[in-house]
C-alpha positions as CSV (number, residue, x, y, z in Angstrom):
1,X,-11.8,19.1,24.9
2,X,-11.3,15.6,26.3
3,X,-12.5,12.6,24.4
4,X,-13.9,9.8,26.4
5,X,-14.0,6.3,24.9
6,X,-16.4,3.5,25.8
7,X,-14.5,0.8,27.7
8,X,-14.7,-1.7,24.8
9,X,-13.3,0.8,22.4
10,X,-10.4,1.6,24.7
11,X,-9.6,-2.0,25.1
12,X,-9.6,-2.5,21.3
13,X,-7.3,0.5,20.7
14,X,-4.9,-0.8,23.3
15,X,-4.7,-4.1,21.4
16,X,-6.7,-6.1,23.8
17,X,-8.4,-8.0,21.0
18,X,-6.5,-10.7,19.1
19,X,-9.2,-11.0,16.4
20,X,-8.6,-8.1,14.1
21,X,-12.2,-8.2,12.7
22,X,-13.6,-8.0,16.2
23,X,-11.3,-5.1,17.0
24,X,-12.4,-3.4,13.7
25,X,-16.0,-3.9,14.5
26,X,-15.6,-2.4,18.0
27,X,-13.9,0.6,16.5
28,X,-16.7,1.1,14.0
29,X,-14.7,0.1,11.0
30,X,-17.4,-1.4,8.8
31,X,-15.2,-1.9,5.7
32,X,-12.4,-4.0,7.2
33,X,-13.2,-7.2,5.5
34,X,-13.2,-5.4,2.1
35,X,-9.9,-3.7,3.0
36,X,-8.3,-6.9,3.9
37,X,-9.6,-8.5,0.7
38,X,-7.9,-5.8,-1.3
39,X,-4.6,-6.3,0.7
40,X,-4.7,-10.0,-0.2
41,X,-5.2,-9.1,-3.8
42,X,-2.3,-6.7,-3.7
43,X,-0.1,-9.5,-2.3
44,X,-1.1,-11.7,-5.2
45,X,-0.4,-9.0,-7.7
46,X,3.0,-8.5,-6.2
47,X,3.8,-12.2,-6.4
48,X,2.8,-12.2,-10.1
49,X,4.9,-9.2,-10.8
50,X,8.0,-10.6,-9.0
51,X,7.5,-13.8,-10.9
52,X,7.5,-11.8,-14.2
53,X,10.1,-9.2,-13.6
54,X,12.2,-10.5,-10.7
55,X,12.9,-8.7,-7.4
56,X,16.1,-6.9,-8.4
57,X,14.3,-3.7,-9.5
58,X,14.8,-2.2,-6.0
59,X,18.2,-3.6,-5.2
60,X,20.3,-1.2,-3.2
61,X,23.3,0.0,-5.1
62,X,26.3,0.9,-3.0
63,X,26.5,4.7,-2.3
64,X,23.3,5.4,-4.1
65,X,19.7,5.3,-2.8
66,X,18.8,3.8,-6.2
67,X,16.1,1.6,-4.6
68,X,14.3,4.6,-3.2
69,X,14.6,6.6,-6.4
70,X,13.3,3.7,-8.4
71,X,10.3,3.4,-6.1
72,X,9.7,7.2,-6.3
73,X,9.9,7.0,-10.1
74,X,7.4,4.2,-10.2
75,X,5.0,6.1,-8.0
76,X,5.4,9.3,-10.0
77,X,4.8,7.4,-13.2
78,X,1.6,5.9,-11.8
79,X,0.5,9.3,-10.5
80,X,0.8,10.8,-14.0
81,X,-1.2,8.0,-15.4
82,X,-3.9,8.3,-12.6
83,X,-4.1,12.1,-13.2
84,X,-4.5,11.6,-17.0
85,X,-7.2,8.9,-16.6
86,X,-9.2,11.0,-14.1
87,X,-8.9,14.4,-15.9
88,X,-9.9,12.7,-19.2
89,X,-12.8,10.8,-17.5
90,X,-11.4,7.5,-18.7
91,X,-11.8,4.1,-17.2
92,X,-8.9,2.7,-19.2
93,X,-5.7,4.0,-20.7
94,X,-4.7,3.5,-24.3
95,X,-2.7,0.5,-23.2
96,X,-5.7,-1.1,-21.5
97,X,-4.7,-0.5,-18.0
98,X,-7.7,0.4,-15.9
99,X,-8.1,3.1,-13.3
100,X,-8.4,0.3,-10.7
101,X,-5.2,-1.3,-11.9
102,X,-3.4,2.0,-11.6
103,X,-4.6,2.5,-8.0
104,X,-3.6,-1.1,-7.2
105,X,-0.1,-0.5,-8.6
106,X,0.2,2.7,-6.7
107,X,-0.7,0.9,-3.5
108,X,1.9,-1.8,-4.1
109,X,4.6,0.7,-4.9
110,X,3.8,2.6,-1.7
111,X,4.0,-0.6,0.3
112,X,7.4,-1.3,-1.3
113,X,8.5,2.2,-0.4
114,X,7.6,1.5,3.2
115,X,9.6,-1.8,3.1
116,X,12.6,0.2,1.7
117,X,12.3,2.9,4.3
118,X,12.0,0.3,7.1
119,X,15.2,-1.5,5.8
120,X,17.0,1.9,6.0
121,X,15.9,2.5,9.5
122,X,17.0,-1.0,10.6
123,X,20.5,-0.3,9.0
124,X,20.8,2.9,11.1
125,X,20.4,0.9,14.4
């Protein structure tokens, strides 16, 4: 079955719009502004974490993909927390970290994983 797009949708998909919110609107994405607000919040959280803990956590160690392993470890740790909070119908863990905080941390760790992956791909070239 062939899918036919309206001309304005096709133009938006091909990147014809420079204004991302217009492009999102044309594609029927009604939650783009909220999505971008959360992305901005994620960026602020990351800045605060780097200021508190430094940026060496994911430093590449020669001969070992330590950075990717650390990222996986952080994602897995947050997954366990998320699973526990949801299965116990809790809004907050015993340490006070909320379900939302856990989702935000997972999102930031996933983005950092993409950054690490992209840096590996650049090194291969």
